Kinemage of the C-alpha trace (Angstrom):
@kinemage 1
@onewidth
@group {chain A} dominant
@subgroup {mainchain}
@vectorlist {calphas} color= white
{ca met a 1} P -49.927 -17.961 -39.031
{ca ala a 2} L -51.305 -15.314 -41.428
{ca gln a 3} L -54.869 -14.050 -40.888
{ca ala a 4} L -56.007 -15.045 -44.423
{ca asp a 5} L -54.773 -18.623 -43.969
{ca ser a 6} L -56.549 -18.895 -40.567
{ca lys a 7} L -59.903 -17.790 -42.007
{ca ala a 8} L -59.578 -20.106 -45.009
{ca leu a 9} L -58.934 -23.082 -42.736
{ca ala a 10} L -61.907 -22.259 -40.536
{ca leu a 11} L -64.257 -21.816 -43.497
{ca gly a 12} L -63.083 -25.113 -44.965
{ca val a 13} L -63.821 -26.949 -41.763
{ca leu a 14} L -67.270 -25.358 -41.509
{ca ala a 15} L -68.077 -26.261 -45.095
{ca gly a 16} L -67.013 -29.868 -44.499
{ca ala a 17} L -69.168 -30.098 -41.392
{ca ala a 18} L -72.179 -28.714 -43.260
{ca gly a 19} L -71.727 -31.258 -46.049
{ca ile a 20} L -71.612 -34.163 -43.638
{ca ser a 21} L -74.774 -32.926 -41.892
{ca leu a 22} L -76.587 -32.795 -45.247
{ca val a 23} L -75.580 -36.361 -46.074
{ca val a 24} L -76.791 -37.580 -42.690
{ca ala a 25} L -80.142 -35.859 -43.120
{ca cys a 26} L -80.652 -37.374 -46.574
{ca tyr a 27} L -79.637 -40.752 -45.295
{ca arg a 28} L -82.178 -40.561 -42.457
{ca arg a 29} L -84.960 -39.772 -44.919
{ca ser a 30} L -83.954 -42.593 -47.214
{ca gly a 31} L -83.488 -44.804 -44.162
{ca ala a 32} L -87.172 -44.412 -43.216
{ca gly a 33} L -88.278 -45.560 -46.692
{ca gly a 34} L -85.846 -48.399 -46.617
{ca ser a 35} L -87.228 -49.471 -43.284
{ca arg a 36} L -90.689 -49.864 -44.783
{ca val a 37} L -89.234 -51.929 -47.619
{ca leu a 38} L -87.393 -54.041 -45.148
{ca gln a 39} L -90.546 -54.558 -43.136
{ca arg a 40} L -92.356 -55.770 -46.270
{ca thr a 41} L -89.548 -58.192 -46.976
{ca arg a 42} L -88.836 -59.034 -43.350
{ca asn a 43} L -89.270 -62.711 -43.779
{ca thr a 44} L -87.223 -63.020 -46.972
{ca asp a 45} L -83.461 -63.797 -47.144
{ca tyr a 46} L -80.724 -62.454 -49.430
{ca val a 47} L -79.340 -64.785 -51.983
{ca asp a 48} L -75.725 -65.957 -52.216
{ca gly a 49} L -74.880 -65.587 -48.523
{ca phe a 50} L -75.911 -61.963 -47.894
{ca leu a 51} L -77.104 -61.011 -44.424
{ca ser a 52} L -80.754 -61.057 -43.659
{ca pro a 53} L -82.510 -57.659 -43.861
{ca gln a 54} L -83.118 -57.568 -40.108
{ca thr a 55} L -79.416 -58.101 -39.223
{ca gly a 56} L -78.141 -55.613 -41.801
{ca gln a 57} L -80.519 -52.894 -40.582
{ca ala a 58} L -79.155 -53.111 -37.031
{ca glu a 59} L -75.568 -52.824 -38.180
{ca val a 60} L -76.328 -49.828 -40.383
{ca leu a 61} L -78.103 -48.096 -37.503
{ca asp a 62} L -75.085 -48.630 -35.231
{ca arg a 63} L -72.768 -47.124 -37.782
{ca leu a 64} L -75.071 -44.204 -38.314
{ca gly a 65} L -75.134 -43.577 -34.573
{ca ala a 66} L -71.349 -43.529 -34.406
{ca leu a 67} L -71.209 -41.188 -37.407
{ca ile a 68} L -73.703 -38.811 -35.834
{ca gln a 69} L -71.661 -38.712 -32.636
{ca cys a 70} L -68.478 -37.869 -34.616
{ca val a 71} L -70.289 -35.122 -36.482
{ca ser a 72} L -71.518 -33.704 -33.195
{ca glu a 73} L -67.984 -33.654 -31.760
{ca leu a 74} L -66.707 -32.076 -34.951
{ca lys a 75} L -69.342 -29.366 -34.654
{ca asp a 76} L -68.151 -28.607 -31.112
{ca glu a 77} L -64.538 -28.324 -32.288
{ca val a 78} L -65.554 -26.092 -35.191
{ca arg a 79} L -67.487 -23.874 -32.817
{ca ala a 80} L -64.470 -23.578 -30.472
{ca leu a 81} L -62.213 -22.793 -33.410
{ca lys a 82} L -64.636 -20.159 -34.646
{ca asp a 83} L -64.636 -18.506 -31.217
{ca ala a 84} L -60.818 -18.499 -31.146
{ca leu a 85} L -60.394 -16.962 -34.602
{ca pro a 86} L -60.687 -13.284 -33.534
{ca his a 87} L -57.832 -13.714 -31.012
{ca leu a 88} L -55.621 -16.012 -33.071
{ca gln a 89} L -53.599 -13.265 -34.731
{ca asp a 90} L -52.883 -11.524 -31.431
{ca asn a 91} L -51.756 -14.793 -29.793
{ca val a 92} L -49.397 -15.571 -32.656
{ca arg a 93} L -47.928 -12.045 -32.520
{ca asp a 94} L -47.395 -12.267 -28.745
{ca gln a 95} L -45.643 -15.618 -29.087
{ca leu a 96} L -43.336 -14.272 -31.780
{ca arg a 97} L -42.474 -11.227 -29.709
{ca gly a 98} L -41.859 -13.334 -26.638
{ca arg a 99} L -39.417 -15.624 -28.405
{ca ser a 100} L -37.688 -12.729 -30.119
{ca gly a 101} L -37.309 -10.894 -26.815
{ca glu a 102} L -35.848 -13.935 -25.080
{ca tyr a 103} L -33.433 -14.469 -27.939
{ca val a 104} L -32.285 -10.869 -28.074
{ca ala a 105} L -31.853 -10.776 -24.286
{ca ala a 106} L -29.654 -13.848 -24.483
{ca arg a 107} L -27.633 -12.293 -27.307
{ca arg a 108} L -27.132 -9.081 -25.412
{ca ala a 109} L -25.989 -10.969 -22.348
{ca ser a 110} L -23.169 -12.512 -24.407
{ca pro a 111} L -22.114 -10.056 -27.138
{ca val a 112} L -18.796 -11.798 -27.715
{ca his a 113} L -20.491 -14.895 -29.168
{ca arg a 114} L -22.679 -13.187 -31.764
{ca thr a 115} L -22.031 -15.316 -34.839
{ca pro a 116} L -24.073 -16.226 -37.944
{ca thr a 117} L -24.196 -19.852 -36.737
{ca arg a 118} L -26.186 -18.868 -33.651
{ca arg a 119} L -28.667 -16.906 -35.750
{ca lys a 120} L -29.291 -19.925 -37.979
{ca arg a 121} L -29.833 -22.099 -34.935
{ca ala a 122} L -32.416 -19.648 -33.609
{ca gly a 123} L -34.318 -19.831 -36.918
{ca ala a 124} L -34.322 -23.634 -36.819
{ca thr a 125} L -35.611 -23.603 -33.233
{ca ala a 126} L -38.485 -21.334 -34.214
{ca arg a 127} L -39.538 -23.693 -37.005
{ca ser a 128} L -39.257 -26.752 -34.729
{ca glu a 129} L -41.695 -25.175 -32.265
{ca gly a 130} L -44.522 -25.305 -34.765
{ca gln a 131} L -44.192 -22.024 -36.637
{ca ser a 132} L -44.787 -21.912 -40.350
{ca ser a 133} L -41.877 -21.410 -42.754
{ca glu a 134} L -42.931 -17.820 -43.421
{ca glu a 135} L -43.078 -17.031 -39.687
{ca ala a 136} L -39.702 -18.622 -39.036
{ca glu a 137} L -38.179 -16.739 -41.948
{ca ser a 138} L -39.703 -13.479 -40.733
{ca glu a 139} L -38.504 -13.988 -37.161
{ca gly a 140} L -35.072 -15.138 -38.302
{ca gly a 141} L -34.737 -12.083 -40.535
{ca tyr a 142} L -35.755 -9.786 -37.680
{ca ile a 143} L -33.271 -11.363 -35.282
{ca thr a 144} L -30.500 -11.309 -37.886
{ca ala a 145} L -31.032 -7.627 -38.618
{ca leu a 146} L -31.188 -6.782 -34.918
{ca thr a 147} L -28.075 -8.810 -34.108
{ca asp a 148} L -26.117 -7.265 -36.982
{ca ser a 149} L -26.993 -3.794 -35.730
{ca glu a 150} L -25.899 -4.774 -32.201
{ca glu a 151} L -22.621 -6.149 -33.583
{ca asp a 152} L -21.990 -2.876 -35.421
{ca gln a 153} L -22.728 -0.948 -32.228
{ca ser a 154} L -20.388 -3.217 -30.263
{ca asp a 155} L -17.611 -2.631 -32.809
{ca glu a 156} L -18.153 1.121 -32.532
{ca asp a 157} L -17.962 0.907 -28.727
{ca leu a 158} L -14.671 -0.987 -28.895
{ca lys a 159} L -13.359 1.531 -31.388
{ca thr a 160} L -14.348 4.361 -29.069
{ca val a 161} L -12.516 2.739 -26.127
{ca lys a 162} L -9.354 2.274 -28.147
{ca glu a 163} L -9.500 5.640 -29.857
{ca pro a 164} L -7.766 7.755 -27.145
{ca val a 165} L -4.799 5.355 -27.008
{ca asp a 166} L -4.468 5.331 -30.799
{ca glu a 167} L -4.828 9.107 -30.973
{ca leu a 168} L -2.039 9.612 -28.436
{ca ala a 169} L 0.252 7.196 -30.272
{ca ala a 170} L -0.386 8.957 -33.583
{ca leu a 171} L 0.254 12.339 -31.962
{ca leu a 172} L 3.568 11.203 -30.454
{ca gln a 173} L 4.696 9.716 -33.764
{ca lys a 174} L 3.931 12.954 -35.560
{ca ala a 175} L 5.816 14.953 -32.910
{ca asp a 176} L 8.860 12.672 -33.256
{ca arg a 177} L 8.768 13.023 -37.037
{ca leu a 178} L 8.642 16.816 -36.880
{ca his a 179} L 11.507 16.876 -34.352
{ca ser a 180} L 13.662 14.835 -36.733
{ca leu a 181} L 13.270 17.434 -39.502
{ca asn a 182} L 15.885 20.100 -40.080
{ca gly a 183} L 13.829 22.994 -41.454
{ca thr a 184} L 11.389 25.397 -39.892
{ca glu a 185} L 8.810 22.563 -39.854
{ca lys a 186} L 10.570 21.372 -36.724
{ca ala a 187} L 9.049 24.250 -34.752
{ca glu a 188} L 5.533 23.247 -35.841
{ca gly a 189} L 5.581 20.380 -33.354
{ca leu a 190} L 4.856 22.789 -30.503
{ca asp a 191} L 1.516 23.965 -31.933
{ca ile a 192} L 0.424 20.409 -32.729
{ca leu a 193} L 1.163 19.225 -29.197
{ca leu a 194} L -0.422 22.253 -27.543
{ca glu a 195} L -3.723 21.513 -29.324
{ca lys a 196} L -4.030 18.305 -27.256
{ca lys a 197} L -2.663 19.642 -23.979
{ca asp a 198} L -6.005 19.529 -22.135
{ca glu a 199} L -6.500 15.911 -23.169
{ca phe a 200} L -3.039 14.457 -22.487
{ca asp a 201} L -1.448 16.763 -19.916
{ca gln a 202} L -1.225 13.873 -17.449
{ca lys a 203} L 0.746 11.624 -19.814
{ca cys a 204} L 4.490 11.641 -19.220
{ca gln a 205} L 5.288 10.555 -22.802
{ca tyr a 206} L 3.334 13.550 -24.053
{ca leu a 207} L 4.805 16.033 -21.581
{ca trp a 208} L 8.485 15.379 -22.211
{ca arg a 209} L 7.858 15.708 -25.950
{ca leu a 210} L 6.100 19.002 -25.293
{ca ser a 211} L 9.140 20.129 -23.307
{ca arg a 212} L 11.332 19.101 -26.254
{ca ala a 213} L 9.050 21.026 -28.633
{ca tyr a 214} L 9.577 24.172 -26.548
{ca ser a 215} L 13.321 23.662 -26.954
{ca asp a 216} L 12.925 23.363 -30.739
{ca ala a 217} L 10.775 26.501 -30.830
{ca his a 218} L 13.435 28.311 -28.773
{ca asp a 219} L 16.101 27.481 -31.341
{ca phe a 220} L 14.071 28.922 -34.224
{ca ala a 221} L 12.849 32.024 -32.383
{ca val a 222} L 14.582 35.353 -33.052
{ca asp a 223} L 13.267 37.664 -30.340
{ca leu a 224} L 15.113 37.258 -27.023
{ca ser a 225} L 11.999 37.665 -24.892
{ca glu a 226} L 10.290 34.968 -26.976
{ca lys a 227} L 13.275 32.677 -26.574
{ca lys a 228} L 13.220 33.145 -22.808
{ca ser a 229} L 9.464 32.468 -22.715
{ca phe a 230} L 9.897 29.190 -24.598
{ca ala a 231} L 12.686 28.136 -22.232
{ca glu a 232} L 10.650 28.963 -19.112
{ca asn a 233} L 7.534 27.147 -20.347
{ca gly a 234} L 9.573 24.152 -21.415
{ca lys a 235} L 11.221 23.916 -18.013
{ca thr a 236} L 7.826 24.051 -16.265
{ca ile a 237} L 6.476 21.260 -18.460
{ca gly a 238} L 9.631 19.240 -17.798
{ca glu a 239} L 9.103 19.504 -14.039
{ca lys a 240} L 5.552 18.187 -14.422
{ca ala a 241} L 6.726 15.271 -16.558
{ca ile a 242} L 9.248 14.257 -13.911
{ca ser a 243} L 6.654 14.505 -11.132
{ca ile a 244} L 4.349 12.142 -13.056
{ca asp a 245} L 7.072 9.605 -13.870
{ca pro a 246} L 10.387 10.084 -12.037
{ca leu a 247} L 11.854 7.055 -13.850
{ca cys a 248} L 11.524 8.447 -17.370
{ca ala a 249} L 15.018 9.175 -18.706
{ca glu a 250} L 13.787 11.494 -21.467
{ca ser a 251} L 11.965 13.689 -18.956
{ca his a 252} L 15.173 14.236 -16.978
{ca gln a 253} L 17.200 14.769 -20.148
{ca trp a 254} L 14.980 17.464 -21.652
{ca tyr a 255} L 14.438 19.146 -18.312
{ca ala a 256} L 18.214 19.487 -18.060
{ca ile a 257} L 18.373 20.936 -21.573
{ca leu a 258} L 15.717 23.541 -20.758
{ca cys a 259} L 17.616 24.466 -17.594
{ca gly a 260} L 20.691 25.056 -19.731
{ca leu a 261} L 18.753 27.187 -22.220
{ca leu a 262} L 17.161 29.263 -19.465
{ca ser a 263} L 20.554 29.981 -17.880
{ca glu a 264} L 21.401 32.118 -20.915
{ca tyr a 265} L 18.777 34.698 -19.875
{ca asp a 266} L 19.043 34.551 -16.058
{ca ser a 267} L 21.126 36.301 -13.464
{ca val a 268} L 24.439 34.865 -12.323
{ca gln a 269} L 22.796 33.300 -9.283
{ca asn a 270} L 20.115 31.572 -11.382
{ca lys a 271} L 22.703 30.536 -13.942
{ca ile a 272} L 24.668 28.663 -11.300
{ca lys a 273} L 21.469 27.178 -9.864
{ca asn a 274} L 20.364 25.946 -13.274
{ca gly a 275} L 23.867 24.593 -13.799
{ca tyr a 276} L 23.487 22.350 -10.758
{ca leu a 277} L 20.041 21.211 -11.949
{ca phe a 278} L 21.487 20.520 -15.375
{ca lys a 279} L 24.170 18.224 -13.960
{ca asp a 280} L 21.898 16.398 -11.510
{ca his a 281} L 19.223 15.536 -14.064
{ca leu a 282} L 21.738 14.494 -16.713
{ca asp a 283} L 23.274 12.078 -14.210
{ca lys a 284} L 19.789 10.695 -13.554
{ca ala a 285} L 19.073 10.364 -17.272
{ca ile a 286} L 22.325 8.436 -17.789
{ca glu a 287} L 21.475 6.198 -14.852
{ca leu a 288} L 18.065 5.376 -16.323
{ca lys a 289} L 19.220 5.126 -19.956
{ca pro a 290} L 22.987 4.589 -20.120
{ca glu a 291} L 23.141 3.976 -23.881
{ca asp a 292} L 21.861 7.389 -24.993
{ca pro a 293} L 24.746 9.337 -26.622
{ca leu a 294} L 22.937 12.675 -26.275
{ca ser a 295} L 23.207 12.590 -22.473
{ca tyr a 296} L 26.976 11.982 -22.591
{ca tyr a 297} L 27.454 14.746 -25.155
{ca leu a 298} L 25.496 17.206 -22.996
{ca leu a 299} L 27.366 16.173 -19.873
{ca gly a 300} L 30.646 16.693 -21.748
{ca arg a 301} L 29.512 20.213 -22.662
{ca trp a 302} L 28.733 20.914 -18.987
{ca cys a 303} L 32.077 19.561 -17.812
{ca tyr a 304} L 33.954 21.622 -20.422
{ca ala a 305} L 32.045 24.791 -19.491
{ca val a 306} L 32.779 24.292 -15.772
{ca ser a 307} L 36.464 23.648 -16.506
{ca gln a 308} L 36.626 27.033 -18.252
{ca cys a 309} L 35.099 28.951 -15.325
{ca thr a 310} L 37.222 31.800 -13.985
{ca trp a 311} L 38.382 32.066 -10.401
{ca ile a 312} L 35.789 34.792 -9.704
{ca glu a 313} L 32.936 32.684 -11.038
{ca arg a 314} L 33.983 29.816 -8.814
{ca lys a 315} L 34.053 32.081 -5.772
{ca ile a 316} L 30.573 33.379 -6.567
{ca ala a 317} L 29.268 29.809 -6.860
{ca ala a 318} L 30.871 28.876 -3.554
{ca ala a 319} L 29.365 31.917 -1.844
{ca leu a 320} L 25.879 31.184 -3.179
{ca phe a 321} L 25.727 27.429 -2.867
{ca gly a 322} L 28.497 26.504 -0.461
{ca glu a 323} L 30.388 24.336 -2.940
{ca pro a 324} L 31.268 25.334 -6.494
{ca pro a 325} L 30.714 22.862 -9.345
{ca ser a 326} L 33.791 20.883 -10.169
{ca ala a 327} L 34.858 19.330 -13.497
{ca thr a 328} L 37.973 19.097 -15.624
{ca val a 329} L 38.803 19.017 -19.321
{ca gln a 330} L 39.635 15.328 -18.901
{ca asp a 331} L 36.130 14.711 -17.562
{ca ala a 332} L 34.681 16.466 -20.585
{ca leu a 333} L 36.889 14.437 -22.955
{ca gln a 334} L 35.726 11.135 -21.473
{ca asn a 335} L 32.079 12.036 -21.977
{ca phe a 336} L 32.607 13.121 -25.587
{ca leu a 337} L 34.517 9.903 -26.296
{ca lys a 338} L 31.670 7.894 -24.714
{ca ala a 339} L 29.148 9.535 -27.041
{ca glu a 340} L 31.368 8.679 -30.024
{ca glu a 341} L 31.730 5.108 -28.774
{ca ile a 342} L 27.964 4.577 -28.488
{ca ser a 343} L 27.214 6.274 -31.813
{ca pro a 344} L 30.183 6.746 -34.182
{ca lys a 345} L 30.089 10.087 -36.041
{ca tyr a 346} L 27.441 11.182 -33.594
{ca ser a 347} L 27.581 14.856 -34.501
{ca lys a 348} L 29.767 17.546 -36.002
{ca phe a 349} L 29.762 19.441 -32.708
{ca asn a 350} L 30.971 16.379 -30.792
{ca tyr a 351} L 34.120 16.284 -32.992
{ca val a 352} L 34.631 20.022 -32.462
{ca phe a 353} L 34.597 19.647 -28.688
{ca leu a 354} L 36.865 16.615 -28.880
{ca ala a 355} L 39.300 18.804 -30.800
{ca lys a 356} L 39.016 21.538 -28.139
{ca cys a 357} L 39.711 19.071 -25.334
{ca tyr a 358} L 42.765 17.630 -27.095
{ca lys a 359} L 44.047 21.156 -27.790
{ca asp a 360} L 43.675 22.174 -24.119
{ca leu a 361} L 45.463 18.971 -23.076
{ca gly a 362} L 48.337 19.777 -25.450
{ca gln a 363} L 47.552 16.969 -27.937
{ca lys a 364} L 47.450 19.053 -31.127
{ca thr a 365} L 47.847 16.080 -33.454
{ca arg a 366} L 44.737 14.441 -32.052
{ca ala a 367} L 43.010 17.818 -32.141
{ca arg a 368} L 43.713 18.141 -35.896
{ca gln a 369} L 42.398 14.610 -36.445
{ca met a 370} L 39.143 15.562 -34.763
{ca cys a 371} L 38.959 18.720 -36.872
{ca asp a 372} L 39.374 16.653 -40.026
{ca ala a 373} L 36.608 14.311 -38.879
{ca ala a 374} L 34.343 17.299 -38.267
{ca leu a 375} L 35.117 18.751 -41.698
{ca ala a 376} L 34.166 15.446 -43.325
{ca met a 377} L 30.640 15.691 -41.948
{ca cys a 378} L 28.044 17.561 -43.989
{ca ile a 379} L 26.196 20.589 -42.688
{ca val a 380} L 22.582 19.522 -42.251
{ca thr a 381} L 21.116 21.175 -39.175
{ca lys a 382} L 21.271 24.622 -37.656
{ca glu a 383} L 23.541 23.181 -34.971
{ca asp a 384} L 25.913 21.982 -37.723
{ca glu a 385} L 26.150 25.559 -39.000
{ca glu a 386} L 27.159 26.785 -35.539
{ca ala a 387} L 29.650 23.924 -35.227
{ca gln a 388} L 31.225 24.868 -38.545
{ca lys a 389} L 31.788 28.437 -37.365
{ca glu a 390} L 33.595 27.241 -34.233
{ca leu a 391} L 35.516 24.693 -36.283
{ca asp a 392} L 36.850 27.372 -38.644
{ca ser a 393} L 38.037 29.417 -35.677
{ca leu a 394} L 39.607 26.368 -34.031
{ca ile a 395} L 41.519 25.285 -37.130
{ca ser a 396} L 43.101 28.708 -37.477
{ca ser a 397} L 44.426 28.452 -33.884
{ca leu a 398} L 46.101 25.057 -34.306
């Protein structure tokens, strides 16, 4: 209740009480004169059935007594109200705060159910408990504003919780898109991934993509020491990815690729060692993801390279590791054919190596067919350019 309205009500009651007291006083004075008149006419009767003056005087006195008693009680109530006026505003404010606090506490305890319907119900409850329409509107507006701010804060909290997951997904998508490009933009994926290394270096999906990005950067680098550095860092990241999730096929696949790249810059002993690692992790990648043509193509390249090893190289491998790697041209051919089966026209290089295998096996007609298939494919990537060079040399030898 507003302070102005409370004072107006109190003043109105006091004015009414004062008016009634004035009427009673006037009536008492007139009553004394009337009593003398009645005494003079005590023995006379009213005409037409009116009460006698003596009987009417008694009834009037009784009514006056009752009226005086009511006025006295009203004066007591007015006095109590007057005493309460200075504290009325504070009491109303405390009650409003108490109800608002209880309501907000209940809302905070159940943030999932914050709806406009509940806010309307709270406003109706406030009005039903005796508050004026202005008070209920004020309290309802306060609660609505407070609840809306809490809802906004809750939405921000949920957004904050989800943000790391969404950020990682967006980062991985961007890395995949850059890897699919054919220009120098492909090498930009490494810098983008390295910016988030401290945040996601325990995520396997991030790490194997970082290992892949090192491989892409290696392909575009010119300086040999830089190439070797990219290969070494990529291999280290690949090892960490496998340790976090040994059942991730991509981690094993790209670790094998980095082992193959690093063997180009190592000693003979490390070359053979990386060759074993290459084969073991490709086998694991195929076991975990048997429908990936890249793994079969890479395994075919390994088998073909081992089949072309000289007698001396085999002896060195046997001396270092006890048992030299073993693979034949037929093994290589089967892997290349498997890659073509899973993904027809998989790559220009896959046709080139199919042609090499058929040539080594004495099937020159099939070798020429594979050369024709390779020629029909456009040159898009840097790898296609290298494949074209080998294809031109192979065609001249058939």
